[in-house]
C-alpha positions in Angstrom: -82.1 -17.4 -67.8 -79.3 -15.2 -69.2 -77.3 -13.5 -66.5 -74.4 -12.3 -68.6 -73.6 -11.4 -72.2 -70.6 -13.7 -72.0 -73.0 -16.6 -72.6 -73.5 -15.2 -76.1 -69.8 -14.6 -76.6 -67.9 -17.3 -74.7 -64.5 -16.1 -76.0 -63.1 -12.6 -76.3 -64.0 -11.1 -79.7 -60.9 -10.8 -81.8 -60.2 -7.8 -84.0 -60.3 -8.2 -87.8 -57.5 -7.8 -90.2 -57.6 -5.7 -93.3 -57.8 -8.8 -95.4 -60.8 -10.0 -93.4 -62.6 -6.7 -94.2 -61.7 -7.1 -97.9 -63.0 -10.7 -97.9 -66.3 -9.6 -96.2 -66.7 -6.9 -98.8 -66.2 -9.4 -101.6 -68.7 -11.8 -100.1 -71.2 -8.9 -99.8 -70.4 -7.9 -103.4 -69.3 -4.5 -102.2 -66.5 -2.8 -104.0 -64.2 -1.0 -101.5 -61.3 1.3 -102.5 -58.2 0.9 -100.4 -58.9 4.0 -98.3 -62.6 2.8 -97.7 -61.3 -0.6 -96.6 -58.9 1.1 -94.1 -61.8 3.2 -92.8 -64.1 0.2 -92.5 -61.3 -1.8 -90.8 -60.9 0.9 -88.1 -64.6 1.3 -87.6 -65.3 -2.4 -87.2 -62.4 -2.8 -84.8 -63.8 0.1 -82.7 -67.1 -1.7 -82.7 -65.6 -4.9 -81.4 -63.8 -3.0 -78.7 -67.1 -1.5 -77.6 -68.6 -5.0 -77.6 -65.8 -6.2 -75.4 -66.5 -3.4 -72.9 -70.2 -4.1 -72.8 -69.4 -7.8 -72.0 -67.6 -6.7 -68.8 -70.8 -5.2 -67.4 -72.4 -7.4 -64.8 -76.0 -8.3 -65.5 -76.5 -10.5 -62.5 -80.0 -10.0 -61.1 -81.2 -8.3 -64.3 -84.2 -10.2 -65.8 -84.4 -10.3 -69.6 -87.3 -8.5 -71.2 -89.8 -10.4 -73.2 -90.7 -7.3 -75.2 -88.9 -3.9 -75.6 -91.9 -2.0 -74.4 -92.3 -4.1 -71.3 -89.9 -1.8 -69.3 -91.5 1.3 -70.7 -95.0 0.2 -69.5 -93.7 -0.8 -66.1 -92.0 2.6 -65.5 -95.0 4.4 -66.9 -97.4 2.5 -64.7 -95.4 3.4 -61.6 -95.2 7.0 -62.6 -98.9 7.1 -63.6 -98.0 8.0 -67.1 -100.1 6.9 -70.1 -98.1 5.2 -72.9 -99.7 5.8 -76.2 -98.9 3.4 -79.0 -100.4 3.5 -82.5 -102.8 0.8 -83.4 -101.1 -2.1 -85.2 -102.9 -2.2 -88.5 -102.0 -2.5 -92.2 -101.5 0.9 -93.8 -100.1 -0.2 -97.2 -100.7 -3.1 -99.5 -97.6 -4.4 -101.3 -98.3 -5.3 -104.9 -96.2 -8.5 -104.8 -97.3 -9.6 -108.3 -96.0 -6.3 -109.8 -92.7 -6.6 -108.0 -92.2 -10.2 -108.8 -93.0 -9.6 -112.5 -90.0 -7.4 -112.9 -87.7 -9.5 -110.6 -84.9 -11.4 -112.4 -86.0 -14.8 -110.9 -88.8 -16.0 -108.7 -90.2 -19.3 -107.7 -93.3 -20.1 -105.5 -93.8 -16.4 -104.7 -90.2 -16.1 -103.5 -87.3 -14.1 -105.0 -84.4 -16.2 -106.1 -80.9 -14.7 -105.6 -77.5 -15.8 -106.6 -75.4 -17.9 -104.1 -72.8 -15.6 -102.4 -71.2 -18.0 -99.9 -68.8 -20.4 -101.5 
């Protein structure tokens, strides 16, 4: 059982450098102007700071949920509230053959994409 987020992140998350952000953009095939890279750099480091703060919260005695609605149902049951969820049924049919016909490359009903990690 997981009692603390530190089991997912055993070491403190380090901040990125601007060159890290530019390399990530290259790997993702995203063109970033210098000012966009600077903005992304600041935003990602703020995100990592937030993750560091979340890791400091003690989760001792908090049981993990098997499903995100588990807690909602538990609270609703105690408060005598009905939780209404829509029926889980197919509402659209995806025309796979049409989509794959116009795809650059497919094989065995799968889309083939170029290798991006060197």
